[in-house]
ZADO-1210 file (C-alpha; in nm, 4 decimals, padded with zeros to 6 digits):
<atoms>
<atom x="00.0000" y="00.0000" z="00.0000" code="UNK" pos="1"/>
<atom x="00.1279" y="00.3465" z="-00.0839" code="UNK" pos="2"/>
<atom x="00.2298" y="00.5673" z="00.2050" code="UNK" pos="3"/>
<atom x="-00.0243" y="00.8396" z="00.1300" code="UNK" pos="4"/>
<atom x="-00.3168" y="00.6003" z="00.1318" code="UNK" pos="5"/>
<atom x="-00.1858" y="00.4224" z="00.4425" code="UNK" pos="6"/>
<atom x="-00.1271" y="00.7375" z="00.6480" code="UNK" pos="7"/>
<atom x="-00.4589" y="00.8944" z="00.5503" code="UNK" pos="8"/>
<atom x="-00.6646" y="00.5857" z="00.6327" code="UNK" pos="9"/>
<atom x="-00.4782" y="00.5656" z="00.9622" code="UNK" pos="10"/>
<atom x="-00.5676" y="00.9320" z="01.0261" code="UNK" pos="11"/>
<atom x="-00.9375" y="00.8415" z="01.0028" code="UNK" pos="12"/>
<atom x="-00.9175" y="00.5509" z="01.2483" code="UNK" pos="13"/>
<atom x="-00.8818" y="00.5493" z="01.6234" code="UNK" pos="14"/>
<atom x="-00.5811" y="00.4109" z="01.8088" code="UNK" pos="15"/>
<atom x="-00.7306" y="00.0597" z="01.7824" code="UNK" pos="16"/>
<atom x="-00.7553" y="00.0821" z="01.4049" code="UNK" pos="17"/>
<atom x="-01.1352" y="00.1180" z="01.4142" code="UNK" pos="18"/>
<atom x="-01.3120" y="00.3793" z="01.2039" code="UNK" pos="19"/>
<atom x="-01.5671" y="00.5452" z="01.4309" code="UNK" pos="20"/>
<atom x="-01.6774" y="00.8255" z="01.2001" code="UNK" pos="21"/>
<atom x="-01.9671" y="01.0695" z="01.1902" code="UNK" pos="22"/>
<atom x="-02.1402" y="01.1078" z="00.8526" code="UNK" pos="23"/>
<atom x="-02.2503" y="01.4656" z="00.7957" code="UNK" pos="24"/>
<atom x="-02.2485" y="01.4951" z="00.4135" code="UNK" pos="25"/>
<atom x="-02.6276" y="01.4862" z="00.3776" code="UNK" pos="26"/>
<atom x="-02.7506" y="01.7656" z="00.1537" code="UNK" pos="27"/>
<atom x="-03.0827" y="01.7085" z="-00.0244" code="UNK" pos="28"/>
<atom x="-03.2206" y="01.4834" z="00.2490" code="UNK" pos="29"/>
<atom x="-03.1176" y="01.7253" z="00.5249" code="UNK" pos="30"/>
<atom x="-03.2701" y="02.0207" z="00.3412" code="UNK" pos="31"/>
<atom x="-03.5910" y="01.8239" z="00.2930" code="UNK" pos="32"/>
<atom x="-03.6051" y="01.7299" z="00.6631" code="UNK" pos="33"/>
<atom x="-03.5571" y="02.0914" z="00.7714" code="UNK" pos="34"/>
<atom x="-03.8114" y="02.2288" z="00.5241" code="UNK" pos="35"/>
<atom x="-04.0666" y="01.9665" z="00.6298" code="UNK" pos="36"/>
<atom x="-04.0610" y="02.1258" z="00.9743" code="UNK" pos="37"/>
<atom x="-04.0409" y="02.4862" z="00.8581" code="UNK" pos="38"/>
<atom x="-04.0976" y="02.5655" z="00.4942" code="UNK" pos="39"/>
<atom x="-03.8102" y="02.7554" z="00.3348" code="UNK" pos="40"/>
<atom x="-03.5846" y="02.7275" z="00.6418" code="UNK" pos="41"/>
<atom x="-03.3424" y="02.4874" z="00.4753" code="UNK" pos="42"/>
<atom x="-03.1149" y="02.7530" z="00.3269" code="UNK" pos="43"/>
<atom x="-02.7452" y="02.7149" z="00.2559" code="UNK" pos="44"/>
<atom x="-02.6675" y="02.9105" z="00.5721" code="UNK" pos="45"/>
<atom x="-02.8940" y="02.7139" z="00.8062" code="UNK" pos="46"/>
<atom x="-02.7691" y="02.3806" z="00.6662" code="UNK" pos="47"/>
<atom x="-02.4099" y="02.4958" z="00.7116" code="UNK" pos="48"/>
<atom x="-02.4856" y="02.6118" z="01.0674" code="UNK" pos="49"/>
<atom x="-02.6457" y="02.2790" z="01.1571" code="UNK" pos="50"/>
<atom x="-02.3480" y="02.0864" z="01.0208" code="UNK" pos="51"/>
<atom x="-02.1021" y="02.3089" z="01.2048" code="UNK" pos="52"/>
<atom x="-02.2661" y="02.2546" z="01.5406" code="UNK" pos="53"/>
<atom x="-02.2869" y="01.8762" z="01.4934" code="UNK" pos="54"/>
<atom x="-01.9201" y="01.8661" z="01.3980" code="UNK" pos="55"/>
<atom x="-01.8119" y="02.0886" z="01.6890" code="UNK" pos="56"/>
<atom x="-01.9705" y="01.8577" z="01.9456" code="UNK" pos="57"/>
<atom x="-01.9662" y="01.5046" z="01.8085" code="UNK" pos="58"/>
<atom x="-01.6179" y="01.4923" z="01.6546" code="UNK" pos="59"/>
<atom x="-01.4783" y="01.5013" z="02.0095" code="UNK" pos="60"/>
<atom x="-01.5953" y="01.1380" z="02.0248" code="UNK" pos="61"/>
<atom x="-01.5261" y="01.0346" z="01.6631" code="UNK" pos="62"/>
<atom x="-01.2186" y="00.9220" z="01.4720" code="UNK" pos="63"/>
<atom x="-01.3271" y="01.1080" z="01.1561" code="UNK" pos="64"/>
<atom x="-01.6080" y="01.3066" z="00.9994" code="UNK" pos="65"/>
<atom x="-01.7586" y="01.2901" z="00.6503" code="UNK" pos="66"/>
<atom x="-01.8689" y="01.6235" z="00.5034" code="UNK" pos="67"/>
<atom x="-01.9502" y="01.7745" z="00.1666" code="UNK" pos="68"/>
<atom x="-01.7793" y="02.0707" z="-00.0046" code="UNK" pos="69"/>
<atom x="-02.1097" y="02.2440" z="-00.0776" code="UNK" pos="70"/>
<atom x="-02.2257" y="02.3140" z="00.2792" code="UNK" pos="71"/>
<atom x="-01.9593" y="02.1541" z="00.4955" code="UNK" pos="72"/>
<atom x="-01.6291" y="02.3361" z="00.4457" code="UNK" pos="73"/>
<atom x="-01.6837" y="02.5731" z="00.7383" code="UNK" pos="74"/>
<atom x="-01.7796" y="02.2754" z="00.9533" code="UNK" pos="75"/>
<atom x="-01.4642" y="02.0921" z="00.8422" code="UNK" pos="76"/>
<atom x="-01.2587" y="02.3570" z="01.0204" code="UNK" pos="77"/>
<atom x="-01.4639" y="02.3041" z="01.3383" code="UNK" pos="78"/>
<atom x="-01.3710" y="01.9387" z="01.3879" code="UNK" pos="79"/>
<atom x="-01.1868" y="01.8304" z="01.7002" code="UNK" pos="80"/>
<atom x="-00.8060" y="01.7921" z="01.6943" code="UNK" pos="81"/>
<atom x="-00.6993" y="01.4495" z="01.5734" code="UNK" pos="82"/>
<atom x="-01.0274" y="01.3890" z="01.3911" code="UNK" pos="83"/>
<atom x="-00.9775" y="01.2754" z="01.0304" code="UNK" pos="84"/>
<atom x="-01.1653" y="01.4247" z="00.7357" code="UNK" pos="85"/>
<atom x="-01.3571" y="01.2733" z="00.4448" code="UNK" pos="86"/>
<atom x="-01.5211" y="01.4781" z="00.1700" code="UNK" pos="87"/>
<atom x="-01.7897" y="01.3709" z="-00.0758" code="UNK" pos="88"/>
<atom x="-01.7217" y="01.4143" z="-00.4461" code="UNK" pos="89"/>
<atom x="-02.0621" y="01.3291" z="-00.5972" code="UNK" pos="90"/>
<atom x="-02.3691" y="01.5388" z="-00.6720" code="UNK" pos="91"/>
<atom x="-02.6299" y="01.4480" z="-00.4127" code="UNK" pos="92"/>
<atom x="-02.9267" y="01.2385" z="-00.5208" code="UNK" pos="93"/>
<atom x="-03.0134" y="01.1377" z="-00.8767" code="UNK" pos="94"/>
<atom x="-03.2386" y="01.2439" z="-01.1641" code="UNK" pos="95"/>
<atom x="-03.5711" y="01.0728" z="-01.1013" code="UNK" pos="96"/>
<atom x="-03.6783" y="01.1397" z="-01.4614" code="UNK" pos="97"/>
<atom x="-03.3857" y="00.9469" z="-01.6090" code="UNK" pos="98"/>
<atom x="-03.3228" y="00.5732" z="-01.6033" code="UNK" pos="99"/>
<atom x="-03.0367" y="00.4159" z="-01.4144" code="UNK" pos="100"/>
<atom x="-02.9702" y="00.6605" z="-01.1280" code="UNK" pos="101"/>
<atom x="-02.6478" y="00.7583" z="-01.3032" code="UNK" pos="102"/>
<atom x="-02.3830" y="00.9293" z="-01.0858" code="UNK" pos="103"/>
<atom x="-02.2412" y="01.2762" z="-01.1385" code="UNK" pos="104"/>
<atom x="-01.9422" y="01.4539" z="-00.9905" code="UNK" pos="105"/>
<atom x="-01.9611" y="01.8036" z="-00.8431" code="UNK" pos="106"/>
<atom x="-01.8666" y="02.0138" z="-01.1468" code="UNK" pos="107"/>
<atom x="-01.6492" y="02.2649" z="-00.9615" code="UNK" pos="108"/>
<atom x="-01.4526" y="02.0038" z="-00.7713" code="UNK" pos="109"/>
<atom x="-01.1859" y="01.7449" z="-00.8389" code="UNK" pos="110"/>
<atom x="-01.0076" y="01.4971" z="-00.6157" code="UNK" pos="111"/>
<atom x="-00.7138" y="01.7371" z="-00.6167" code="UNK" pos="112"/>
<atom x="-00.9315" y="02.0251" z="-00.4980" code="UNK" pos="113"/>
<atom x="-01.0814" y="01.8090" z="-00.2230" code="UNK" pos="114"/>
<atom x="-00.7307" y="01.7267" z="-00.1016" code="UNK" pos="115"/>
<atom x="-00.6423" y="02.0958" z="-00.1124" code="UNK" pos="116"/>
<atom x="-00.9543" y="02.1644" z="00.0982" code="UNK" pos="117"/>
<atom x="-00.8123" y="01.9376" z="00.3679" code="UNK" pos="118"/>
<atom x="-00.9595" y="01.5928" z="00.3186" code="UNK" pos="119"/>
<atom x="-00.7831" y="01.2690" z="00.4070" code="UNK" pos="120"/>
<atom x="-01.0237" y="01.0639" z="00.1951" code="UNK" pos="121"/>
<atom x="-01.2308" y="01.1077" z="-00.1221" code="UNK" pos="122"/>
<atom x="-01.5766" y="00.9493" z="-00.0901" code="UNK" pos="123"/>
<atom x="-01.8240" y="00.8611" z="-00.3658" code="UNK" pos="124"/>
<atom x="-02.1844" y="00.7452" z="-00.3248" code="UNK" pos="125"/>
<atom x="-02.3091" y="00.5189" z="-00.6042" code="UNK" pos="126"/>
<atom x="-02.6583" y="00.3790" z="-00.6558" code="UNK" pos="127"/>
<atom x="-02.6149" y="00.0285" z="-00.7908" code="UNK" pos="128"/>
<atom x="-02.8430" y="-00.2519" z="-00.9071" code="UNK" pos="129"/>
<atom x="-02.6461" y="-00.5645" z="-01.0008" code="UNK" pos="130"/>
<atom x="-02.9392" y="-00.6761" z="-01.2175" code="UNK" pos="131"/>
<atom x="-02.9611" y="-00.3513" z="-01.4142" code="UNK" pos="132"/>
<atom x="-02.9120" y="-00.3237" z="-01.7904" code="UNK" pos="133"/>
<atom x="-02.5539" y="-00.3781" z="-01.9035" code="UNK" pos="134"/>
<atom x="-02.4980" y="-00.0264" z="-02.0381" code="UNK" pos="135"/>
<atom x="-02.6053" y="00.1260" z="-01.7065" code="UNK" pos="136"/>
<atom x="-02.3657" y="-00.0785" z="-01.4963" code="UNK" pos="137"/>
<atom x="-02.0866" y="-00.0430" z="-01.7518" code="UNK" pos="138"/>
<atom x="-02.1256" y="00.3345" z="-01.7182" code="UNK" pos="139"/>
<atom x="-02.1166" y="00.3160" z="-01.3389" code="UNK" pos="140"/>
<atom x="-01.8186" y="00.0828" z="-01.3324" code="UNK" pos="141"/>
<atom x="-01.6230" y="00.3108" z="-01.5665" code="UNK" pos="142"/>
<atom x="-01.7195" y="00.6061" z="-01.3463" code="UNK" pos="143"/>
<atom x="-01.5751" y="00.4343" z="-01.0386" code="UNK" pos="144"/>
<atom x="-01.2602" y="00.3395" z="-01.2310" code="UNK" pos="145"/>
<atom x="-01.2012" y="00.7039" z="-01.3252" code="UNK" pos="146"/>
<atom x="-01.2367" y="00.8228" z="-00.9666" code="UNK" pos="147"/>
<atom x="-01.0131" y="00.5395" z="-00.8478" code="UNK" pos="148"/>
<atom x="-00.7417" y="00.6382" z="-01.0944" code="UNK" pos="149"/>
<atom x="-00.7736" y="01.0041" z="-00.9944" code="UNK" pos="150"/>
<atom x="-00.7233" y="00.9126" z="-00.6280" code="UNK" pos="151"/>
<atom x="-00.4351" y="00.6801" z="-00.7094" code="UNK" pos="152"/>
<atom x="-00.2550" y="00.9577" z="-00.8958" code="UNK" pos="153"/>
<atom x="-00.2912" y="01.1839" z="-00.5909" code="UNK" pos="154"/>
<atom x="-00.2058" y="00.9053" z="-00.3446" code="UNK" pos="155"/>
<atom x="-00.5265" y="00.9683" z="-00.1483" code="UNK" pos="156"/>
<atom x="-00.7643" y="00.6959" z="-00.0216" code="UNK" pos="157"/>
<atom x="-01.0860" y="00.6272" z="-00.2108" code="UNK" pos="158"/>
<atom x="-01.3925" y="00.5181" z="-00.0107" code="UNK" pos="159"/>
<atom x="-01.6921" y="00.3945" z="-00.2122" code="UNK" pos="160"/>
<atom x="-02.0477" y="00.3921" z="-00.0741" code="UNK" pos="161"/>
<atom x="-02.2668" y="00.1703" z="-00.2973" code="UNK" pos="162"/>
<atom x="-02.6399" y="00.1782" z="-00.2213" code="UNK" pos="163"/>
<atom x="-02.8359" y="-00.1031" z="-00.3804" code="UNK" pos="164"/>
<atom x="-03.1793" y="-00.0684" z="-00.5376" code="UNK" pos="165"/>
<atom x="-03.4191" y="-00.2541" z="-00.7643" code="UNK" pos="166"/>
<atom x="-03.6227" y="-00.1144" z="-01.0508" code="UNK" pos="167"/>
<atom x="-03.9395" y="-00.3055" z="-00.9662" code="UNK" pos="168"/>
<atom x="-03.9594" y="-00.2710" z="-00.5881" code="UNK" pos="169"/>
<atom x="-03.9210" y="00.0262" z="-00.3493" code="UNK" pos="170"/>
<atom x="-03.6224" y="00.0006" z="-00.1140" code="UNK" pos="171"/>
<atom x="-03.8410" y="-00.0233" z="00.1973" code="UNK" pos="172"/>
<atom x="-04.0681" y="-00.2949" z="00.0598" code="UNK" pos="173"/>
<atom x="-04.0873" y="-00.6557" z="00.1735" code="UNK" pos="174"/>
<atom x="-04.0105" y="-00.7697" z="-00.1807" code="UNK" pos="175"/>
<atom x="-03.6855" y="-00.5741" z="-00.1884" code="UNK" pos="176"/>
<atom x="-03.5947" y="-00.6936" z="00.1609" code="UNK" pos="177"/>
<atom x="-03.5832" y="-01.0456" z="00.0173" code="UNK" pos="178"/>
<atom x="-03.3646" y="-00.9345" z="-00.2746" code="UNK" pos="179"/>
<atom x="-03.1313" y="-00.7138" z="-00.0732" code="UNK" pos="180"/>
<atom x="-02.8886" y="-00.9754" z="00.0674" code="UNK" pos="181"/>
<atom x="-02.7937" y="-01.1005" z="-00.2795" code="UNK" pos="182"/>
<atom x="-02.7702" y="-00.7456" z="-00.4174" code="UNK" pos="183"/>
<atom x="-02.5412" y="-00.6304" z="-00.1362" code="UNK" pos="184"/>
<atom x="-02.3216" y="-00.9389" z="-00.1684" code="UNK" pos="185"/>
<atom x="-02.2890" y="-00.9020" z="-00.5466" code="UNK" pos="186"/>
<atom x="-02.2103" y="-00.5313" z="-00.5195" code="UNK" pos="187"/>
<atom x="-01.9404" y="-00.5862" z="-00.2565" code="UNK" pos="188"/>
<atom x="-01.7864" y="-00.8584" z="-00.4730" code="UNK" pos="189"/>
<atom x="-01.7781" y="-00.6327" z="-00.7796" code="UNK" pos="190"/>
<atom x="-01.6235" y="-00.3261" z="-00.6231" code="UNK" pos="191"/>
<atom x="-01.3676" y="-00.5211" z="-00.4232" code="UNK" pos="192"/>
<atom x="-01.1893" y="-00.5849" z="-00.7532" code="UNK" pos="193"/>
<atom x="-00.8477" y="-00.4112" z="-00.7810" code="UNK" pos="194"/>
<atom x="-00.9379" y="-00.2431" z="-01.1099" code="UNK" pos="195"/>
<atom x="-01.1566" y="00.0096" z="-00.9240" code="UNK" pos="196"/>
<atom x="-00.8871" y="00.1312" z="-00.6852" code="UNK" pos="197"/>
<atom x="-01.1301" y="00.1382" z="-00.3924" code="UNK" pos="198"/>
<atom x="-00.9517" y="00.1348" z="-00.0560" code="UNK" pos="199"/>
<atom x="-01.2567" y="00.0880" z="00.1649" code="UNK" pos="200"/>
<atom x="-01.6235" y="00.0123" z="00.1094" code="UNK" pos="201"/>
<atom x="-01.8915" y="00.1913" z="00.3085" code="UNK" pos="202"/>
<atom x="-02.1722" y="-00.0610" z="00.2798" code="UNK" pos="203"/>
<atom x="-02.5271" y="-00.1223" z="00.3874" code="UNK" pos="204"/>
<atom x="-02.6010" y="-00.4105" z="00.6174" code="UNK" pos="205"/>
<atom x="-02.7327" y="-00.6896" z="00.3922" code="UNK" pos="206"/>
<atom x="-03.0781" y="-00.7062" z="00.5514" code="UNK" pos="207"/>
<atom x="-03.3673" y="-00.4742" z="00.6263" code="UNK" pos="208"/>
<atom x="-03.4231" y="-00.5115" z="01.0009" code="UNK" pos="209"/>
<atom x="-03.7849" y="-00.4020" z="00.9630" code="UNK" pos="210"/>
<atom x="-03.8488" y="-00.7538" z="00.8332" code="UNK" pos="211"/>
<atom x="-03.6182" y="-00.9373" z="01.0759" code="UNK" pos="212"/>
<atom x="-03.8161" y="-01.1367" z="01.3322" code="UNK" pos="213"/>
<atom x="-03.7285" y="-01.0234" z="01.6835" code="UNK" pos="214"/>
<atom x="-03.5444" y="-00.7079" z="01.5790" code="UNK" pos="215"/>
<atom x="-03.6088" y="-00.3786" z="01.7549" code="UNK" pos="216"/>
<atom x="-03.7158" y="-00.2492" z="01.4127" code="UNK" pos="217"/>
<atom x="-03.9693" y="-00.5273" z="01.3560" code="UNK" pos="218"/>
<atom x="-04.3251" y="-00.4077" z="01.4221" code="UNK" pos="219"/>
<atom x="-04.5119" y="-00.7204" z="01.3215" code="UNK" pos="220"/>
<atom x="-04.6326" y="-00.8342" z="00.9818" code="UNK" pos="221"/>
<atom x="-04.4263" y="-01.0015" z="00.7117" code="UNK" pos="222"/>
<atom x="-04.0932" y="-01.1644" z="00.7967" code="UNK" pos="223"/>
<atom x="-03.8194" y="-01.1762" z="00.5326" code="UNK" pos="224"/>
<atom x="-03.5638" y="-01.3523" z="00.7510" code="UNK" pos="225"/>
<atom x="-03.5296" y="-01.5337" z="01.0789" code="UNK" pos="226"/>
<atom x="-03.2195" y="-01.4673" z="01.2898" code="UNK" pos="227"/>
<atom x="-03.0202" y="-01.7668" z="01.1629" code="UNK" pos="228"/>
<atom x="-03.0801" y="-01.6654" z="00.8012" code="UNK" pos="229"/>
<atom x="-02.9842" y="-01.3052" z="00.8775" code="UNK" pos="230"/>
<atom x="-02.6523" y="-01.4220" z="01.0223" code="UNK" pos="231"/>
<atom x="-02.5880" y="-01.6236" z="00.7060" code="UNK" pos="232"/>
<atom x="-02.6575" y="-01.3135" z="00.4946" code="UNK" pos="233"/>
<atom x="-02.4043" y="-01.1130" z="00.6953" code="UNK" pos="234"/>
<atom x="-02.1459" y="-01.3863" z="00.6527" code="UNK" pos="235"/>
<atom x="-02.2034" y="-01.4225" z="00.2786" code="UNK" pos="236"/>
<atom x="-02.1732" y="-01.0494" z="00.2159" code="UNK" pos="237"/>
<atom x="-01.8563" y="-01.0244" z="00.4254" code="UNK" pos="238"/>
<atom x="-01.7013" y="-01.3231" z="00.2446" code="UNK" pos="239"/>
<atom x="-01.7351" y="-01.1298" z="-00.0825" code="UNK" pos="240"/>
<atom x="-01.5193" y="-00.8426" z="00.0468" code="UNK" pos="241"/>
<atom x="-01.1516" y="-00.8399" z="-00.0487" code="UNK" pos="242"/>
<atom x="-01.0884" y="-00.4954" z="00.0996" code="UNK" pos="243"/>
<atom x="-01.1836" y="-00.3387" z="00.4360" code="UNK" pos="244"/>
<atom x="-01.5444" y="-00.2352" z="00.4827" code="UNK" pos="245"/>
<atom x="-01.7459" y="-00.0288" z="00.7272" code="UNK" pos="246"/>
<atom x="-02.1204" y="-00.0015" z="00.7765" code="UNK" pos="247"/>
<atom x="-02.3498" y="00.2946" z="00.7185" code="UNK" pos="248"/>
<atom x="-02.6530" y="00.3459" z="00.9380" code="UNK" pos="249"/>
<atom x="-02.9024" y="00.4122" z="00.6601" code="UNK" pos="250"/>
<atom x="-03.1011" y="00.6481" z="00.8790" code="UNK" pos="251"/>
<atom x="-03.2311" y="00.3859" z="01.1221" code="UNK" pos="252"/>
<atom x="-03.2689" y="00.4684" z="01.4903" code="UNK" pos="253"/>
<atom x="-02.9481" y="00.4521" z="01.6933" code="UNK" pos="254"/>
<atom x="-03.0648" y="00.1565" z="01.9048" code="UNK" pos="255"/>
<atom x="-03.1557" y="-00.0407" z="01.5923" code="UNK" pos="256"/>
<atom x="-02.8168" y="00.0343" z="01.4365" code="UNK" pos="257"/>
<atom x="-02.6306" y="-00.0794" z="01.7461" code="UNK" pos="258"/>
<atom x="-02.8358" y="-00.3996" z="01.7546" code="UNK" pos="259"/>
<atom x="-02.7491" y="-00.4590" z="01.3889" code="UNK" pos="260"/>
<atom x="-02.3769" y="-00.4187" z="01.4558" code="UNK" pos="261"/>
<atom x="-02.4027" y="-00.6677" z="01.7410" code="UNK" pos="262"/>
<atom x="-02.5686" y="-00.9115" z="01.5006" code="UNK" pos="263"/>
<atom x="-02.2803" y="-00.8623" z="01.2568" code="UNK" pos="264"/>
<atom x="-02.0357" y="-00.9392" z="01.5360" code="UNK" pos="265"/>
<atom x="-02.2333" y="-01.2493" z="01.6302" code="UNK" pos="266"/>
<atom x="-02.1966" y="-01.3552" z="01.2664" code="UNK" pos="267"/>
<atom x="-01.8189" y="-01.3133" z="01.2979" code="UNK" pos="268"/>
<atom x="-01.8098" y="-01.0383" z="01.0374" code="UNK" pos="269"/>
<atom x="-01.4772" y="-00.8456" z="01.0342" code="UNK" pos="270"/>
<atom x="-01.6247" y="-00.5002" z="00.9735" code="UNK" pos="271"/>
<atom x="-01.3861" y="-00.2165" z="01.0522" code="UNK" pos="272"/>
<atom x="-01.6214" y="00.0434" z="01.1952" code="UNK" pos="273"/>
<atom x="-01.8945" y="00.2775" z="01.0811" code="UNK" pos="274"/>
<atom x="-01.9750" y="00.6005" z="00.9086" code="UNK" pos="275"/>
<atom x="-02.2877" y="00.6782" z="01.1069" code="UNK" pos="276"/>
<atom x="-02.4954" y="00.9867" z="01.0367" code="UNK" pos="277"/>
<atom x="-02.8638" y="01.0280" z="01.1036" code="UNK" pos="278"/>
<atom x="-02.8787" y="00.7523" z="01.3669" code="UNK" pos="279"/>
<atom x="-02.6631" y="00.9767" z="01.5832" code="UNK" pos="280"/>
<atom x="-02.7864" y="01.3293" z="01.5166" code="UNK" pos="281"/>
<atom x="-03.1247" y="01.3248" z="01.3371" code="UNK" pos="282"/>
<atom x="-03.3107" y="01.3905" z="01.6636" code="UNK" pos="283"/>
<atom x="-03.1440" y="01.7305" z="01.6729" code="UNK" pos="284"/>
<atom x="-03.3053" y="01.8534" z="01.3510" code="UNK" pos="285"/>
<atom x="-03.6413" y="01.9394" z="01.5062" code="UNK" pos="286"/>
<atom x="-03.4679" y="02.0980" z="01.8064" code="UNK" pos="287"/>
<atom x="-03.2624" y="02.3177" z="01.5740" code="UNK" pos="288"/>
<atom x="-03.5601" y="02.4245" z="01.3613" code="UNK" pos="289"/>
<atom x="-03.7923" y="02.4920" z="01.6532" code="UNK" pos="290"/>
<atom x="-03.5548" y="02.6357" z="01.9129" code="UNK" pos="291"/>
<atom x="-03.2349" y="02.7427" z="01.7392" code="UNK" pos="292"/>
<atom x="-02.8629" y="02.6802" z="01.7459" code="UNK" pos="293"/>
<atom x="-02.8109" y="02.7003" z="02.1227" code="UNK" pos="294"/>
<atom x="-03.0856" y="02.4445" z="02.1841" code="UNK" pos="295"/>
<atom x="-02.9259" y="02.2172" z="01.9241" code="UNK" pos="296"/>
<atom x="-02.5917" y="02.2434" z="02.1014" code="UNK" pos="297"/>
<atom x="-02.7559" y="02.1500" z="02.4318" code="UNK" pos="298"/>
<atom x="-02.9275" y="01.8516" z="02.2685" code="UNK" pos="299"/>
<atom x="-02.6016" y="01.7365" z="02.1098" code="UNK" pos="300"/>
<atom x="-02.4115" y="01.7679" z="02.4376" code="UNK" pos="301"/>
<atom x="-02.6758" y="01.5520" z="02.6031" code="UNK" pos="302"/>
<atom x="-02.8517" y="01.3039" z="02.3731" code="UNK" pos="303"/>
<atom x="-02.6111" y="01.3336" z="02.0808" code="UNK" pos="304"/>
<atom x="-02.3086" y="01.2520" z="02.2973" code="UNK" pos="305"/>
<atom x="-02.4940" y="00.9640" z="02.4618" code="UNK" pos="306"/>
<atom x="-02.5801" y="00.8254" z="02.1163" code="UNK" pos="307"/>
<atom x="-02.2234" y="00.8376" z="01.9890" code="UNK" pos="308"/>
<atom x="-02.0713" y="00.7066" z="02.3126" code="UNK" pos="309"/>
<atom x="-02.3103" y="00.4115" z="02.3083" code="UNK" pos="310"/>
<atom x="-02.2077" y="00.3453" z="01.9481" code="UNK" pos="311"/>
<atom x="-01.8387" y="00.3711" z="02.0387" code="UNK" pos="312"/>
<atom x="-01.8903" y="00.1084" z="02.3101" code="UNK" pos="313"/>
<atom x="-02.0439" y="-00.1312" z="02.0570" code="UNK" pos="314"/>
<atom x="-01.7595" y="-00.0691" z="01.8127" code="UNK" pos="315"/>
<atom x="-01.4997" y="-00.1356" z="02.0819" code="UNK" pos="316"/>
<atom x="-01.6608" y="-00.4753" z="02.1427" code="UNK" pos="317"/>
<atom x="-01.7608" y="-00.5691" z="01.7886" code="UNK" pos="318"/>
<atom x="-01.5467" y="-00.4040" z="01.5186" code="UNK" pos="319"/>
<atom x="-01.2054" y="-00.5142" z="01.3989" code="UNK" pos="320"/>
<atom x="-00.9117" y="-00.2959" z="01.2824" code="UNK" pos="321"/>
<atom x="-00.9212" y="-00.1870" z="00.9185" code="UNK" pos="322"/>
<atom x="-00.5988" y="-00.3735" z="00.8473" code="UNK" pos="323"/>
<atom x="-00.7370" y="-00.7097" z="00.9692" code="UNK" pos="324"/>
<atom x="-00.8219" y="-00.8183" z="00.6146" code="UNK" pos="325"/>
<atom x="-00.4546" y="-00.7759" z="00.5189" code="UNK" pos="326"/>
<atom x="-00.3348" y="-01.0002" z="00.7998" code="UNK" pos="327"/>
<atom x="-00.2525" y="-00.7222" z="01.0460" code="UNK" pos="328"/>
<atom x="-00.0629" y="-00.3969" z="01.0493" code="UNK" pos="329"/>
<atom x="00.2771" y="-00.5635" z="01.0227" code="UNK" pos="330"/>
<atom x="00.1676" y="-00.7478" z="00.7089" code="UNK" pos="331"/>
<atom x="00.1178" y="-00.4240" z="00.5139" code="UNK" pos="332"/>
<atom x="00.4169" y="-00.3136" z="00.3086" code="UNK" pos="333"/>
<atom x="00.4077" y="00.0654" z="00.2912" code="UNK" pos="334"/>
<atom x="00.5581" y="00.1961" z="-00.0310" code="UNK" pos="335"/>
<atom x="00.6792" y="00.5520" z="-00.0876" code="UNK" pos="336"/>
<atom x="00.5671" y="00.6785" z="-00.4271" code="UNK" pos="337"/>
</atoms>
């Protein structure tokens, strides 16, 4: 592994080699959540203010923070000392009137400019359906290859966040819950290939806990998987990974996310941490909109800190160092470019 990639990944992990990162690169979804509470309040300034306050408080308990260059550059400067930085490179969301959910890069940014802005890692979100038409996935694979080569040339780590979907079934549906394990496994297998230059995958858990019998998220009704089957899905997805991977929270409640990580650990999955966003701080949105910045800070110092500390405790017990997949830290040969 090149020295730049090695040192920058290390900068985003804690002293145990675990990535305990806060995700704060939400843009369209955060604006929508704010405006749902107070129409027109989700301006560039209020979004930036919200991000800054979250970063100020929660990065004291995080190994890194993920932000975006559109609203998050001021917040990037507010992070706690020793906290690593990741910046998103993609345009948020996708064109709902076009087929394929094709990705786009922020037109005024490059990997070089993100590095100049202070990031340790370049992150891309990619919507991916392994069963999609060939031309769509060829386009997405070439897109990832280009970003991977750009990061390689700059000797900066490349984290890829693939989110799976299906054209026939909504992501929250029972039908998609049954398809999801195979989609996640196939996607991990594809983007673990060396040709993409991905250094770490930020992946979804391979199940939808809403349809997991006995889960905190299960509210009755249809069951897509029993516990034993869920464990097998975790194991199959992890077996497809040839590079380190961390989990995203996907917006579930913090207690549900922690339970899911414990299930992954029970399955013996060597995940290397999390990039956890809304599960940690989404409860602060209504506080911020209704009562302002000071009230948000108070909420973060109380409930927000309790959320992230509880998550850190689970990670300490369940996650494995990012270099585990390579056979340990001593097994990595660091090469100066």
